[in-house]
N, C-alpha and C positions, 0 to 999 in steps of 0.2 A: 247801807254800807255793809252790813253783815250779809245781806243777800248777794252782793257782788262778790264778796270773798268766798262765799259758799259755791257760787257758780264757777269761780276761777279754780277752786280746789277740785271740783268735779271734772272740769276740762283737763286739768293737769293730770288727774288720775287716768282719764281715758287715753290721753296721749301716751302716758307711761305704759298703759296696758297694751296699746298698739305697738309701741316700741319693743316691749318684752315679747309680744306674740310674734312680731317679725323676726326678732332675734332667735326665738325658739324654732320658727319655721326654717330660717336660713340654716340654723344648726342642724335641723332634722334633714334638710335637703343635702347638706354637706355630708352628713353621716351616710345617707342613702347613696350619694355619689361615690363616697369612699368605699362603702360596702360593695357597690357594683363593680368599681375598679378592682377591689380586692378579689371579688368573685371571678372577674374576668382574668386577672393574673393567675389565680389558683387554677382556673380552667385551662389556661395556656400552659401552666406548669405541669398539670396533670396530663394534658394532651401530649406535651413534649416527652414526659417520662414514659407515658404509655407507648408513644411512638418508638422511643429508643428501645424499650423492652420488646416491642413487636418486631422491629427490624432486626434487633439483636438475635432473635430466634432464627432468622435466615442464615446468619453467620454461624450460629451454634449447631445447626442441623447438618452442616456439610463442611468438608475441608475446603471446598472451593465454592464461590458464590456465582451463580448465573445472573447476569445483569438484568435480564428480562423478568426473572422471578423477583428480584429485589425491587425493581420499578413497579411491578404489579402490587407488591405489598405496600410500598410507600403510597401509591396512588389510592389504593383501597382505604387505607387509614385516613388519608387527607380528605377524601370524599365523605367518608362517614363522619369524621370529626367536625367538618365545616358544614355538614348537612347539605352537601351539593348533590345535584341530580346526576352529574356526569363530570368527567375530568380527563385530562390527557397530560402526559409528560413527553416533552421533546428534549432530546439531547443534542448538544452542539457538535457539529462536524466542521471545525475550522478549516481543514484542508479543502473541503468541498464548498466552504462558504455558506453553509446552510444548517438548519435545524431539522432533525429527523425524528418523527414520532416513534416512540418505542413502547408505550403503554397507553391503553385506552380503557376507560371504565364507563359503563352506562351508554346511553345514546348521546354521544358528544356532538353538539352542533358546531361544526368548524367555523371559526371566526375569519373565514376567507371565502371568496366567491366559489361556488360549485355549480356544476351543471346537473340540476335535479333530474333531467331526462335520463341520465346515465344510471339512475337508481330505480330499481323495480320496487315500488312501494308496497306491492302486494306479495312479495316473495323475499323473505329474509332481508328486509331493508336495514335492520340493525347491523347485520354482518357486513353487508355491502358498504354501509357508511363507515364502519370501523376499518375496513380494507382501504377505503378512499383516504381516510385520515392518515393511516399508516404509510400509504404509498405516495403521499403528497408532501415533499419536503418544502420547508419555508426558508427563503433566502434570508440571511442575516440582515437585519435592519429593515426588512419589508413587513408591513402589516403590524398589528398590535403585538403579536408574539415575537416577531423578528426585531421589532423596535425595543421591546423589553429586554431581549437578550443582549443587544448592543449597548443600550444606555444603562442597564442594570437597575432600572426602576420598576417597582411594582405598579400595576394598574388596577384601579377599582372602577368597575362599570356598574353603577347602581341601577340605572334604567337603560337596558340595551336597546329598547324600542325607540328611545329618544336620542340615542347616540349615533351620529352620522358615520362613525368609524366602524360600526357593526353592520355587516351585511345581513339582510333578513331574507331567509328562504321562504318561498310561498307555502311551505308545509308547516302546520302548527307545531309539530313535535321537534322541528329543527330551528325554531325561533330562539334567539338568545335574549332572555329577559334580564338577567343579571350575571355578572362574570367577574372572576378574580384571575389576574395574570401575574404570576410571581416568579422572578428569576431565581435560579438555584446557583449559588456562587460558592466557589472554593478559593479562598484568598481573594485576589483581585480579578479572578477569571470566572466568567459565567459558563457553567458546564451544562446548563439546561434551563428549561422553563416549565413550570407547572401551571396548568390552567384548569380552573374549576368553573362550572356553569350551572346556573339555575338551581336555586334552593328547593329542597323537597317540600318545604312548608309554604311555598308561594311567596315568601317575603323577599325583600331585596338584601343583597349582601351589604354589610356595613363596615365601617372602619375596624371594628373589633374582629370581624371575620377576616379582614385583610391581615391584621396583626397576627391572628392565629395561623393563617396560611403561611405567612412569612416565617413564623417560628418553626413550623413543620418543615418548610423548604430549607431553612438553615440547618436543621438537624439532619435532613436527608442528604445534604450535599456531601458530607464527609464520607459516609459509606458508599455513595454513588461514585465519588471520585476514586476511591480505592478499588471498588469493583471494576471501574473502567480500566485502571492500571492492570488489574488481574486479567481482564478480558483482552487487553492489548498484548499482555505477556503470553496468554494462551494462543492468540492468533500468531504471534511470532514463533511459538513452539511448533504449531502446526505447519507454518511456512518452513521452518528449519527441517522438520521431518520430511516435508515434500522435497526440499532441496537435497537432503541426504539420499532420498530414493532416486531423484533425478541424477545425482552424482554417481550412484551405483549403476544406473542404467547407462550413463555416458561412458563410464569406465569399461563396462562390458562391451561397448561398441568399438573401443580401441583394441588393436591386436593384443591378445592375451599372452602371446609368446612370439618371438621373432622367428621368421623362417630361416632355415639353415641350408646352405648350399656349399658344395665342395670348393668352388673357386670364388665365392663372393662373401664378404664379411659385411653384415648389416647391423645397424644400431639405430635407436630412436628414443626420444623422451618427450613427455608432455607435462608442462607445469602451468596449470590454469591460474589466472590472476584472482578469480573468485572461486567459490565452491564448485561451480561448473563453468565451462568456457565455450568458446566458439572455434577453437583450433581443432584440426583433425589431421591424422595421418593414417595411412593404410598400406597394406601389401596385398596384391591380388594375383592369384595364379591364373594367367590368361590361358595357357596351355602347358604342356610338358617342357616347352623350350623357352617360354617367355613369362616374365613377371612384371606386373604393373606396380608402380610406387607413386603414391599421392601424398601431398601435403597441402593443406588449405587453411584459410583464415576467413571465418564468417564475420562480417562487419558488426553484427549485433552480438552483445555479450549476454551472459546469464542464461536463463531458461530459453529465451527466444533463439539465441545463437546456437545453443545445444540442440534444440529441436531441428533447426535447419541443417545442422551438421549431420544429425542422424538421417534426415531425408537425403542429403547429398551422398552419404555413404551407401545407402540402399540403392539409389539410382545408379551410382558408379559400379557397384558390384553386379547389378543385374545386367548392365549394358557392356561391361568390359570384355566379356568372353569373345575371343577371336577378333578383337579390334586392336590393331598394332600401331596405328597412327595416333599419337597423343592429341593432335589438333582436331582430328575427327571425333575423338572421344569427348573432348571439352566442348565442342560444338553441340554434340548430342546432349550434354549436361545443361548447357545454356538453354537449349530449346525446351527441355523438360522443366527446369527449375525456375526460369525467369518469370513465368506466369504465376508462380507460387510465392515469390519473394515480395516482402513489403517494399513500399516505395523507398524507404531509407536503408534497405538492406542489400548487400551484394556479397559475393564470394570470390576471393582471390585464390587461385589454385595453380600449383605446378604438378604436372602429370608426366611421369616418365615410364617408358617401356624398355626393359633390359632383356637382351637375348643372352640366356645363360651359357650358350655354347660359344658364340662369336664375341660376346661382350659389347655388341653394338647397343649404344644407349641413345634412344630417341626421346626428346622432351619438348613440351610446349608450355607456355606460360599464359595463364588467364589473369593478367594483372599482378602476378606474384613476383617475389624476388627471384632473380636468376640464381641458379646453383653455383656454388664455388667449386672450381675444378682444379686439382693439383696433379700434374703428371709426375711420374716417378723420376723422370730425367730432368725436371725443372722445379726448383724450390719455390718459384713464384706462382701464386694462385691467379686464376683468371675467372672472370664473370662475363659470359657472353650473353648480351641482351637479345631477346627475340620479341617480335611484335605480339601483342595480345591485349585483350580488354577483360576486366573482371566480369564474372558471370552475373547476369541480372541487370547490367547497365544499358545494354543495347539490344536491338532485335537480332534474331538468329542469323539473318543474311549478312548484316554488318559484322557480327561477331565472327562468322565463318570466313568472311573475306579478309579479316584483319589478322587472325591468329595464324601462326606458322610453326612448323615442326623443325627441329634441328637434330641432326644425327652426328654422333661422334663415336669413335671406337676406342674403348678403354683397354689398357694393358696392365699386366701385373704391377701392383704398387700404386696404380692411379686411384685417386680419392675424389669422391663427389659428396659435398655437404650442402644440404638444403635447410631452410629455416623460415620462421615467420618473423614479422617485424617486431614482435614482442621481445626478441633477443637483442636486436640492435638498438631498439628504442627504450630498453630498460634504463630506468632513471634513478640516480642517487639523491641524497638529501639536498645536494646543491643544485638540483635540477639539471644535472649533466647526463647526457645519454652515453651508454656504453659504446655504441657506434659500430659501423661496418668495419672501420679500420682495426679496432681491437679484435673483432671476430676473425678477420682475415689473418691478422698477425698471429693469433692463437692457432689457427688451422695450419698456417705455414710452419710454425714452431713445432707442432706435434704431428706433422704429416706422416712420420714413420710409425706412429702409434696405431693400435687397432681402432676400428670405428667406435667400439664401445668406450675405450679409454679416452679417446678424443672428445666425445660428447660429454662424458662425465666430467672431464676437466673444464670444458666450456661452461657447463652448468654451474660448477663450483665458482668459477671466476665471475660469472654474472651475478650470482647471489651474494658473493663477497663485495662486489661493486655496489649493489643496491642496498645492502645492509638491511635495516628494519624499515626502509622506505616502501610503502605499499605501492604495488604495481597495478596499472590499469589495463594491461594487455597480457594475453596468454603467451607463454614461451613454448615453442615446439621446434624440434630439430629431427632430421633424418639424415643418416650418412650411409654410404656404401663404399667399400674398398675391394678392389680386385686382388685376390691372393696371388 
């Protein structure tokens, strides 16, 4: 009996010893795990603080931040911190529907199919590979990087050689062994993707590496977002400077002063809808007895319309000398310009030739509004339509066969007013057009005024009608009155 009790005591002691040992072991493992987690959190915290300080130097060193410099700094720090062999940052271009590589570090093996034959492995292969990555946009939603940008989820590739989503190049240094793909988000929007490839120590990326990369990507997103805003603002400033230069050039192409003649009063104005426009007017001295007067409207607005207007002006001035028939002159313009016009662009033009001695006015219309004519002995205006097609719409034979010249003799007090459709189609906040009737009524009412006073009054009336409503077409007018 005593022997049994002794044996039971020994067994109980051993069981208790095992339980205590297990408890101590579990406690030890828990402490180790907590210590590891603590060390990992401390590492992430130190990495984040170091990254903020590192990137902050970019902002401190300059009044403005270059996006490429910032991205290179971000990528360098991420590659070093995560012990990656290479990395790349793509920025989203939502308008183009793609991601564009803006920074590359190390020999980055692209996670998309490439034609290795296009890379000379014996001559600057690293530079060629970097150019290939930088020049190959990734469609949003396509491939691992494109998918991460759309879904906003990070991707951990522990073993790239066993992952069917990873293309494997036949060259060892381009093989992807392990990879991290981390979206860079600002608010609810993905602004880019950071990709890290192949650890330098040969190990696989783990979840802790992914967490660290995500932390860095999160920290980087804020400065990258604001640097992007600054980059966009600078692009706009450069565009504005270009527009100002283009506006100055265009203004220099319009007549800087009106010609003065003893028996003819001439006035004109141009009011572009944007900084630069596609309307044009000009006065050309054909010879001592004749003057050419042109008013035109290029269908394209902005820089394209302005450039074509400049070309039109140059061709007209070169060819106008000793040409007295407007239809012939416009046919020559169509022959020269139609081959240079874009498919969606054309030019409407009214060209007039005035004999300064006899006051014979010849005019032809290439799809343009007919001139408004008021005789001194008749208060009612007339608009006589003539055949003609806009420049650039048909071949020269059809154009020449269609267009016609009309001749009228003007007398003292007679008035001729020409305009572009931006005048009659000027619109107010109620979507109402000023209209041809208002224009003609104003011309008839002020028929006894000088050409300059008439156009100034019309300009004021149109602007008063439109108010603050933005216009989408240029306004141009030209008038002549026989003294």
